[in-house]
C-alpha positions in Angstrom: -95.4 36.2 -62.7 -91.6 35.4 -62.5 -91.3 35.0 -58.6 -93.6 32.1 -58.8 -91.3 30.4 -60.8 -89.5 27.6 -59.0 -87.4 24.3 -58.9 -88.8 21.1 -59.2 -86.5 20.7 -56.0 -88.0 23.4 -53.6 -91.3 22.1 -53.3 -90.8 18.7 -52.6 -88.1 19.4 -49.9 -90.6 22.1 -48.5 -93.4 19.6 -47.9 -91.1 16.6 -46.6 -89.6 19.1 -44.0 -93.5 20.5 -42.9 -94.4 16.7 -43.6 -91.6 15.5 -41.0 -91.9 18.6 -38.3 -95.8 17.2 -38.4 -94.9 14.3 -37.9 -92.3 14.7 -35.1 -94.7 16.2 -33.5 -98.0 14.5 -33.8 -95.5 11.4 -32.4 -94.9 13.6 -29.2 -98.6 14.3 -28.7 -99.3 10.7 -28.9 -96.5 9.7 -26.1 -98.5 12.7 -23.7 -102.0 10.3 -24.5 -100.6 7.0 -23.8 -98.8 9.0 -20.8 -101.0 11.2 -19.5 -105.3 9.6 -20.8 -107.3 6.3 -20.5 -107.1 5.7 -17.2 -110.4 4.7 -16.9 -111.0 3.6 -20.2 -108.7 1.0 -19.1 -110.6 -0.1 -16.2 -113.6 -0.8 -18.3 -114.4 -5.0 -19.2 -113.7 -5.4 -22.3 -117.5 -5.9 -23.4 -118.0 -2.2 -22.3 -117.2 -1.7 -25.8 -118.1 -4.7 -28.6 -118.3 -3.5 -31.3 -121.1 -1.4 -33.7 -121.3 -2.2 -37.5 -124.1 0.3 -37.1 -128.4 -0.3 -37.6 -131.1 0.1 -39.5 -131.1 4.0 -37.5 -127.6 4.4 -36.8 -123.9 4.8 -39.1 -121.1 2.0 -37.7 -119.8 5.5 -35.3 -122.9 6.1 -33.7 -124.1 9.0 -35.9 -127.5 9.0 -36.6 -128.5 7.9 -40.1 -130.1 10.7 -42.3 -134.1 10.3 -41.4 -133.3 10.3 -37.5 -131.0 12.7 -38.3 -132.9 15.7 -39.7 -135.6 15.0 -37.0 -133.6 15.5 -34.1 -131.5 18.4 -34.8 -134.9 20.5 -35.7 -134.6 23.1 -33.3 -137.6 24.4 -30.7 -137.0 28.2 -30.9 -140.0 28.9 -28.7 -139.4 26.7 -26.0 -136.2 27.9 -26.3 -136.7 30.9 -25.9 -138.8 30.8 -22.8 -135.3 28.2 -21.7 -133.7 32.0 -22.1 -135.5 34.2 -20.4 -136.5 31.9 -16.8 -132.4 31.6 -16.5 -132.4 35.1 -17.4 -135.2 35.7 -14.8 -134.2 33.1 -11.8 -130.9 35.4 -11.3 -132.9 38.3 -10.4 -135.4 37.0 -8.8 -133.1 35.2 -6.4 -131.7 38.3 -5.9 -134.8 40.6 -5.0 -136.1 37.2 -2.6 -133.3 37.8 -0.6 -133.5 42.0 -0.6 -136.8 40.7 1.1 -136.2 38.8 3.5 -132.6 40.4 4.7 -130.9 37.8 6.8 -127.5 36.6 6.2 -128.9 32.8 6.4 -130.5 33.6 3.6 -127.9 35.4 1.7 -125.6 32.1 2.0 -128.4 29.9 0.8 -128.3 32.3 -2.0 -124.7 32.2 -2.3 -125.2 28.5 -3.6 -128.3 28.8 -5.6 -126.7 31.3 -7.6 -123.4 29.5 -8.4 -125.4 26.8 -9.6 -128.1 29.1 -11.4 -124.6 30.6 -12.9 -124.0 27.0 -14.1 -127.1 27.1 -16.1 -126.5 30.2 -17.6 -122.9 28.7 -18.7 -124.8 25.3 -20.2 -126.9 27.9 -22.5 -123.7 29.6 -23.6 -122.3 25.8 -25.2 -125.5 25.8 -26.6 -125.5 28.7 -28.1 -121.8 28.1 -28.9 -122.5 25.3 -31.2 -125.3 27.0 -32.7 -128.3 25.2 -31.1 -130.2 27.6 -29.5 -131.9 29.1 -32.5 -132.4 28.4 -35.6 -131.8 31.7 -36.5 -128.1 32.1 -36.4 -127.5 36.2 -36.2 -130.3 35.7 -32.9 -128.1 32.6 -31.5 -125.2 34.4 -31.5 -126.4 37.9 -30.0 -128.4 35.4 -26.9 -126.6 32.5 -26.6 -123.0 33.5 -27.3 -122.7 37.0 -27.0 -125.1 38.1 -23.9 -124.9 34.1 -22.5 -121.1 34.8 -22.6 -121.2 38.4 -21.6 -122.6 37.3 -18.1 -121.1 33.7 -17.0 -117.8 35.8 -16.7 -116.6 36.2 -20.5 -116.3 38.0 -22.7 -119.4 37.7 -25.0 -117.2 36.7 -28.1 -116.6 33.6 -29.9 -113.3 32.8 -28.3 -114.9 30.0 -26.4 -116.6 28.7 -29.6 -113.9 28.3 -31.7 -111.8 26.4 -28.9 -114.5 24.2 -28.3 -114.6 23.0 -31.9 -111.3 21.9 -31.2 -112.5 20.0 -28.4 -115.5 18.3 -30.8 -113.0 17.8 -33.8 -110.4 16.0 -32.0 -110.7 15.3 -28.1 -107.5 14.6 -26.4 -105.8 15.7 -29.9 -103.3 18.3 -30.4 -105.6 21.0 -30.0 -107.5 20.4 -27.1 -108.1 23.1 -24.6 -108.6 21.1 -21.7 -106.3 18.0 -22.3 -104.4 18.7 -18.1 -108.4 19.0 -16.7 -109.3 15.1 -18.2 -105.9 13.8 -17.6 -104.2 11.1 -14.9 -107.7 9.7 -13.7 -107.8 8.0 -11.8 -106.0 9.8 -9.3 -106.1 10.1 -5.4 -108.8 10.9 -3.4 -106.6 13.3 -1.5 -104.8 14.6 -5.0 -108.9 15.6 -5.6 -109.7 17.1 -2.3 -106.8 19.8 -3.4 -108.7 20.9 -7.0 -111.7 20.8 -5.3 -110.0 22.9 -2.6 -108.8 25.5 -4.9 -111.8 25.7 -6.4 -113.6 25.9 -3.0 -111.3 29.1 -2.3 -111.1 30.7 -5.3 -108.0 29.7 -6.5 -108.5 28.5 -9.9 -111.3 31.4 -10.3 -108.2 34.1 -10.2 -106.2 32.2 -12.6 -109.1 32.2 -15.0 -110.0 35.5 -14.6 -106.4 37.1 -14.2 -106.3 37.8 -17.7 -109.3 39.8 -17.7 -108.7 41.5 -14.5 -104.8 42.7 -15.4 -105.9 42.7 -18.9 -106.0 46.4 -19.0 -102.3 46.9 -18.8 -101.0 44.4 -21.3 -102.0 45.2 -25.0 -102.8 41.5 -25.8 -106.1 41.1 -23.1 -106.8 44.9 -23.4 -110.1 44.8 -25.3 -111.3 42.2 -24.5 -110.9 43.0 -20.2 -112.6 46.0 -21.3 -115.8 43.6 -22.6 -115.4 41.8 -19.5 -115.7 44.7 -17.1 -118.2 46.8 -19.6 -120.5 43.4 -18.6 -119.9 43.0 -15.0 -120.8 47.1 -14.6 -124.2 45.8 -16.5 -124.7 43.4 -13.9 -123.4 45.9 -10.4 -125.8 47.6 -12.3 -129.1 45.5 -11.8 -127.7 45.2 -7.9 -127.9 48.6 -7.6 -131.0 49.1 -9.1 -132.5 46.5 -5.8 -130.7 49.1 -3.9 -127.6 46.8 -2.4 -124.8 47.6 -4.8 -122.7 45.5 -2.6 -124.8 42.1 -3.2 -122.7 42.3 -6.6 -119.9 41.0 -4.7 -122.0 38.1 -2.2 -124.0 37.1 -4.5 -121.9 36.8 -8.0 -118.9 37.2 -7.3 -118.5 34.8 -4.9 -121.2 32.1 -6.0 -118.6 32.2 -9.5 -115.7 32.0 -7.7 -116.4 29.1 -5.0 -119.6 27.2 -6.1 -119.9 27.9 -10.2 -115.7 25.8 -10.3 -116.3 23.1 -8.0 -119.7 22.4 -10.0 -117.8 23.0 -13.0 -115.1 20.5 -11.7 -117.7 18.0 -10.9 -118.9 18.0 -14.2 -116.0 18.3 -16.6 -114.5 15.2 -15.0 -117.6 13.6 -15.4 -118.0 14.2 -19.0 -113.9 13.3 -19.9 -111.6 12.3 -16.7 -109.3 9.2 -17.4 -111.0 9.0 -20.9 -108.6 9.0 -24.4 -107.9 9.7 -27.3 -110.2 7.9 -29.9 -111.9 7.7 -33.1 -114.7 5.4 -30.5 -116.7 8.5 -28.4 -117.0 5.7 -25.9 -113.5 5.9 -25.3 -113.6 9.7 -25.0 -117.0 10.3 -23.0 -118.4 8.9 -20.1 -121.7 8.5 -19.5 -123.8 8.3 -16.7 -127.2 7.6 -15.4 -129.5 10.8 -15.2 -131.2 11.9 -12.4 -133.5 14.5 -11.3 -131.2 16.0 -8.8 -127.9 15.2 -11.7 -130.2 17.3 -13.9 -131.4 20.4 -11.8 -128.1 20.9 -10.2 -125.1 19.9 -11.9 -126.2 18.5 -16.0 -129.3 20.6 -16.6 -130.3 21.1 -20.2 -129.2 17.9 -21.7 -125.8 18.8 -20.8 -125.3 14.9 -18.9 -126.0 13.0 -22.3 -122.5 13.7 -23.1 -121.6 10.4 -24.7 -124.7 10.9 -27.1 -123.5 15.5 -27.7 -120.3 13.9 -28.4 -121.4 11.1 -31.0 -123.3 14.4 -32.8 -122.4 17.7 -31.6 -125.4 18.7 -33.9 -127.9 17.6 -31.9 -129.5 20.0 -30.0 -130.0 19.6 -26.1 -133.8 18.9 -26.2 -132.8 15.7 -28.3 -130.2 14.5 -26.8 -132.1 11.8 -24.0 -133.4 10.4 -27.3 -130.2 10.0 -29.2 -128.9 8.6 -25.5 -132.2 5.7 -26.1 -131.8 5.0 -29.6 -127.8 4.3 -29.2 -128.8 2.1 -26.1 -131.8 0.5 -27.6 -129.4 -0.3 -30.7 -126.3 -1.7 -29.0 -123.9 1.3 -29.4 -124.3 2.1 -25.7 -124.3 -1.6 -23.2 -124.8 -1.4 -19.6 -121.4 -2.1 -19.2 -121.0 1.0 -20.3 -123.1 4.0 -18.0 -122.2 4.2 -14.2 -125.8 4.5 -12.2 -124.6 8.0 -10.8 -122.6 10.4 -10.6 -121.5 9.8 -7.2 -120.0 6.1 -8.7 -118.0 7.7 -11.2 -116.8 10.3 -9.2 -115.5 8.0 -6.4 -114.1 5.2 -9.0 -112.0 8.4 -10.6 -110.3 8.9 -7.0 -109.1 6.3 -7.2 -111.8 4.6 -4.3 
């Protein structure tokens, strides 16, 4: 008991020191935010960010009010189950078709298509990380976090979910996991080409996977590396069942190392590239008109309605288009804020 007794000055002195360090850290981070972010925000006219005081359906920060929010947060379990089965089945059907055709051209096309399918699996992993894939949390985590996280060249753990929570809690904040990925835009076309070349040549994939590939030799990464290799061994076994285990490298590893990395960067910078730290989500996330091609290849499962997703990250993907319509109808999102296409946004991000 006596160990807890301290003089009156001690707690105040400790608190002041901690407060001073926290203040210095905040000031340093705010300086980085000012120097490295916001380039695309400054390019938009002031009319793109009109003052919004709320509406009958929306709060001043754009979040839906109670009645609408309850309606939008319902998770359609059956439809999502069908979506998950389809996402798992399509890669198998693709491999079966390529084996049946047995031609190099089919393999070449298959590399691209498989990269698109892997992108779709990662988006479902993202949905599971938000615990919006199934209303039953255990089912959601097993399928969305563990299974899809495993197959999408991860470890099937909750690491992504925890890091992604920081992204939503404070975009461009001190714990933002992808601060550098979104920073410095707009950049030159040459710079963007270099980034995409690193993606398309497998350099980016190696940097991401290096801790897993070499982790068996390091105590810190050992368990997660074993989980990673176990997951990929399961995928390899599926290719072996088709009698062509070598196709694992051409139709699974290669698409991830090349096609998926390009898609991932193009999607990521279209979500937050050049935006900045703000309580106004319109300044942290882009909104792009969603075409059928974009929804099929780049931003499936409603992830393209990214501003709406950041306004309320607790709304499942099937309902984000409806939230987006409400945001537009009630004046939170105005036409000046909407990019007409991903191509127009990428052109602006590359200084064009």
